[in-house]
C-alpha positions as MATLAB code, in Angstrom:
seq = 'MTLDLHGIISTVVTPFDADDQVDLDLLGPEIQYLLDSGVTAICACGSTGEGHALSAEESAAICARVVKEVAGRVPVIGGVIQNSTAQAIRYGRALKEAGVDALQVTPVHYVFAPDADQTVDYFRRIGSAVGLPIVVYNVVPWALVPVDVIERLGDVPEVIAVKQSGGDIHLLADLLHRVGDRFSILAALDDLHYPAFAMGAHGALAAIPTVTPRLSVELWEAVRRGDHREALRLHNVILGVWRAIDGPNLPARLKAALRLQGRDGGLPRHPFTPATDEERAVIADALGKAGLLTAP';
ca = [
     280.098   80.712   84.151;
     279.146   80.505   80.511;
     276.019   80.524   78.280;
     275.861   81.569   74.645;
     273.031   84.383   74.443;
     273.072   86.215   70.989;
     270.702   86.799   68.053;
     267.093   87.575   68.472;
     265.975   86.800   72.236;
     262.272   87.495   72.379;
     260.475   88.321   75.641;
     257.030   86.612   76.255;
     254.019   88.307   77.692;
     252.274   87.201   80.771;
     248.455   86.342   80.013;
     245.932   87.380   82.761;
     242.522   86.522   82.700;
     239.339   88.740   83.599;
     240.051   87.786   87.422;
     243.554   89.066   87.081;
     244.923   85.670   87.585;
     247.857   84.190   85.281;
     246.468   82.011   82.654;
     249.346   79.469   81.924;
     247.648   77.708   79.312;
     247.940   80.573   76.886;
     251.658   80.478   77.186;
     252.204   77.295   74.962;
     250.875   78.935   71.601;
     253.079   81.967   72.211;
     256.143   79.882   73.128;
     255.723   77.635   69.933;
     254.967   80.903   67.669;
     258.269   82.580   68.969;
     260.220   79.229   68.572;
     258.950   78.769   65.072;
     260.035   82.348   64.248;
     263.737   81.445   64.758;
     264.281   83.274   68.192;
     267.494   82.145   69.942;
     266.294   82.400   73.431;
     263.043   83.485   75.330;
     262.960   85.814   78.498;
     259.900   85.373   80.802;
     258.882   87.866   83.568;
     260.777   90.770   82.440;
     259.069   94.203   81.566;
     257.220   92.830   78.673;
     255.989   89.827   81.040;
     254.916   92.460   83.625;
     257.386   90.966   86.009;
     257.177   93.962   88.333;
     253.746   92.941   89.092;
     254.358   89.019   89.800;
     254.741   87.357   92.882;
     257.695   84.900   93.347;
     255.299   82.166   93.099;
     253.777   83.411   89.945;
     257.050   84.158   88.592;
     258.090   80.490   89.036;
     254.992   79.051   87.779;
     255.240   81.094   84.432;
     258.965   80.158   84.101;
     258.272   76.504   84.738;
     255.622   76.483   81.988;
     258.032   78.313   79.336;
     260.926   75.842   80.211;
     258.256   72.934   79.595;
     257.148   74.219   76.553;
     260.590   75.257   75.239;
     261.856   71.687   76.112;
     265.529   72.480   75.789;
     265.452   73.976   72.291;
     266.831   77.401   73.379;
     267.921   78.915   76.619;
     265.147   80.399   78.958;
     265.829   83.478   80.992;
     263.871   84.465   84.030;
     263.233   88.167   84.959;
     263.954   89.619   88.359;
     262.703   93.246   89.136;
     263.137   93.948   92.739;
     264.509   96.446   95.082;
     266.404   94.607   97.575;
     269.137   91.979   97.496;
     267.138   89.576   99.750;
     263.940   89.701   97.408;
     266.137   89.422   94.428;
     267.754   86.088   95.812;
     264.250   84.969   96.755;
     262.977   85.420   93.271;
     266.263   83.921   91.742;
     266.227   80.904   93.589;
     262.552   80.222   92.771;
     263.255   80.660   89.084;
     266.241   78.431   89.318;
     263.971   75.606   90.916;
     261.665   76.456   87.861;
     264.338   75.435   85.539;
     265.548   78.629   83.834;
     269.060   78.807   82.436;
     269.879   82.478   83.437;
     268.396   85.508   85.327;
     267.702   88.730   84.056;
     268.298   91.149   86.888;
     267.436   95.027   87.190;
     269.612   96.980   89.517;
     267.871   98.493   92.457;
     265.789  101.364   90.987;
     263.655  102.818   93.839;
     264.120  106.384   95.298;
     267.434  105.505   96.919;
     270.033  104.542   94.695;
     272.919  102.543   95.705;
     276.667  103.519   94.887;
     278.993  101.675   92.889;
     280.310   99.278   95.586;
     276.829   98.416   96.610;
     275.601   97.735   93.134;
     278.701   95.512   92.613;
     278.112   93.674   95.721;
     274.314   93.255   94.778;
     274.966   91.424   91.834;
     277.814   89.604   93.479;
     275.641   88.272   96.442;
     272.586   87.353   93.861;
     275.089   85.413   91.784;
     276.804   83.560   94.785;
     273.558   82.692   96.219;
     271.633   81.525   93.354;
     274.334   80.214   91.048;
     273.076   80.959   87.653;
     274.330   83.087   84.871;
     273.074   86.875   85.160;
     272.109   89.223   82.626;
     272.286   92.741   84.076;
     269.101   94.406   82.909;
     270.183   98.090   82.442;
     266.710   99.594   81.772;
     265.764  102.220   84.178;
     266.658  105.456   82.941;
     267.191  107.101   86.506;
     269.238  104.283   87.630;
     271.390  103.224   84.636;
     274.503  101.369   85.623;
     277.461  103.250   84.184;
     280.233  101.532   82.169;
     282.795  102.029   84.916;
     280.710   99.966   87.343;
     279.957   97.192   84.496;
     283.665   96.960   84.052;
     283.927   95.945   87.800;
     281.003   93.244   87.214;
     283.693   91.238   85.326;
     284.800   90.056   88.514;
     281.539   88.582   89.242;
     281.669   85.234   87.552;
     277.921   84.736   87.093;
     277.543   88.113   85.056;
     277.817   87.145   81.446;
     275.766   89.694   79.658;
     274.264   93.274   79.632;
     270.967   94.139   78.305;
     271.245   97.910   77.466;
     268.014   99.867   77.341;
     267.170  103.170   78.917;
     267.181  104.948   75.621;
     270.921  105.473   75.477;
     272.559  104.287   72.510;
     275.672  106.367   73.586;
     276.153  103.869   76.688;
     275.491  101.072   74.308;
     278.468  102.396   72.040;
     280.591  102.495   75.276;
     279.739   99.107   76.368;
     280.610   97.572   73.081;
     283.926   99.462   72.899;
     285.043   98.871   76.367;
     283.567   95.484   77.651;
     282.265   93.813   74.482;
     284.969   91.244   74.683;
     284.011   90.153   78.091;
     280.173   90.319   78.234;
     277.484   89.555   75.618;
     276.012   93.064   74.864;
     272.338   92.889   74.074;
     270.330   95.730   72.652;
     266.964   96.638   74.152;
     266.598   99.962   72.186;
     263.609   98.649   70.268;
     263.864  101.295   67.777;
     267.489  101.130   67.126;
     268.418   97.519   66.722;
     269.855   97.946   63.195;
     272.498  100.424   64.278;
     273.143   98.261   67.402;
     273.694   95.390   65.315;
     275.995   97.347   62.957;
     278.130   98.519   65.807;
     278.683   94.996   66.941;
     275.917   94.161   69.552;
     275.688   90.430   70.135;
     271.863   90.455   69.838;
     268.863   91.849   71.061;
     266.842   91.039   74.172;
     263.634   93.318   73.878;
     259.968   93.827   73.494;
     259.566   94.157   69.767;
     260.510   90.801   68.906;
     257.370   89.599   70.797;
     255.408   91.242   68.147;
     257.740   90.955   65.026;
     259.913   87.763   65.757;
     260.328   86.819   62.155;
     261.180   90.246   61.004;
     263.602   90.811   63.755;
     265.297   87.468   63.056;
     265.585   88.558   59.408;
     266.910   91.848   60.424;
     269.657   90.268   62.602;
     270.583   87.962   59.661;
     270.711   90.837   57.120;
     273.274   92.640   59.242;
     275.266   89.338   59.760;
     275.379   88.864   56.121;
     276.326   92.546   55.309;
     273.151   93.253   53.417;
     272.553   96.662   54.651;
     269.903   97.614   52.058;
     267.714   94.865   53.117;
     268.424   95.580   56.950;
     267.515   99.251   56.758;
     264.190   98.263   54.913;
     263.459   95.765   57.554;
     264.501   98.494   60.274;
     261.946  100.813   58.659;
     259.133   98.217   58.709;
     259.667   97.283   62.226;
     259.986  100.849   63.417;
     256.638  101.632   62.154;
     255.228   98.762   64.323;
     257.164   99.913   67.379;
     256.100  103.559   67.273;
     252.313  102.308   67.197;
     253.024  100.086   70.287;
     255.341  102.242   72.295;
     253.646  104.120   75.194;
     252.677  104.275   78.759;
     250.166  101.429   78.419;
     252.777   99.161   76.676;
     251.814   95.792   78.024;
     248.271   96.359   76.912;
     249.407   97.627   73.568;
     251.681   94.529   73.029;
     248.712   92.261   73.834;
     246.650   94.193   71.439;
     249.200   93.865   68.706;
     249.279   90.130   69.246;
     245.577   89.656   69.205;
     245.464   91.589   65.801;
     247.942   88.811   64.524;
     245.359   86.086   65.637;
     247.493   85.452   68.812;
     246.099   85.500   72.498;
     248.338   87.190   75.227;
     245.409   87.525   77.482;
     244.815   90.891   79.501;
     247.209   93.172   81.175;
     247.287   93.132   85.075;
     245.271   95.625   86.840;
     245.575   98.797   87.208;
     246.470   98.685   83.538;
     243.540   98.051   81.196;
     243.326   96.759   77.615;
     244.234   99.048   74.779;
     241.548  101.516   73.641;
     239.842  101.457   70.380;
     241.853  104.290   69.216;
     245.079  102.349   70.180;
     243.984   99.284   68.372;
     243.310  101.303   65.279;
     247.000  102.803   65.203;
     248.474   99.292   65.877;
     246.146   97.733   63.262;
     247.323  100.181   60.653;
     251.023   99.551   61.491;
     250.643   95.934   61.397;
     248.848   96.139   58.082;
     251.668   98.079   56.634;
     254.165   95.517   57.864;
     252.050   92.528   56.471;
     251.560   91.307   59.877;
     247.905   91.891   60.483;
     245.709   88.801   60.286;
     242.703   89.383   62.632;
     239.973   92.185   62.222;
];
């Protein structure tokens, strides 16, 4: 199964209203902003999109709206963050019906960790049941899928890519070295995209391009043309923004950053609350230094 995933793949936030309901109408302007910035694909209902807090019905409605707004211009990836094969398949089928081009699927990450055979069978069963390309979302630090197991996923035809996060650039390096010719390896180390691209990552699928899509695209293009002076400059600009956003209340901080750019990502889903005045001040300072502050 093939799908070309490369370059800057942006996540998109899920806007919630004051009643903690999804506000689908706010997705349109956000999708257009990301497309105008040159991203190569869009991922909905992942961590940035608070996918862990969404029902299958909400996830499907969000993905259907994203698919409609994208209108075939770039691939749409739908996130599945579940803890059983049955639920992952249920969500995956709903997102397929909504029209997504691929799934981003976390491994099981609750208290009980499956072994290697169970992990491979998990992705095999999802792929067989849903019939869409799968990006393995290797994000949870206490449940990272090791390279040996990812090598075995080469026998699962639906698995086409690995999104490597979990704060481990060493694992990213090993993936590029050992399976980079078999899968698209996508960096989700938001503060390390420059070295990831320099090492040969096929692109990024991460939170920071949601806030800095144009700068992230410029960084990708600078590395591709070998302009490492410009790439390092962009890396440092983006790093300042990421350091201001990164934190336990990440969905709210991301949405505060959007609002400070004149964009509207709605509210975070409860129990998370909007960014504090102190958080907003730090984010505003970083955005100002990056030339991205457009709202008071």
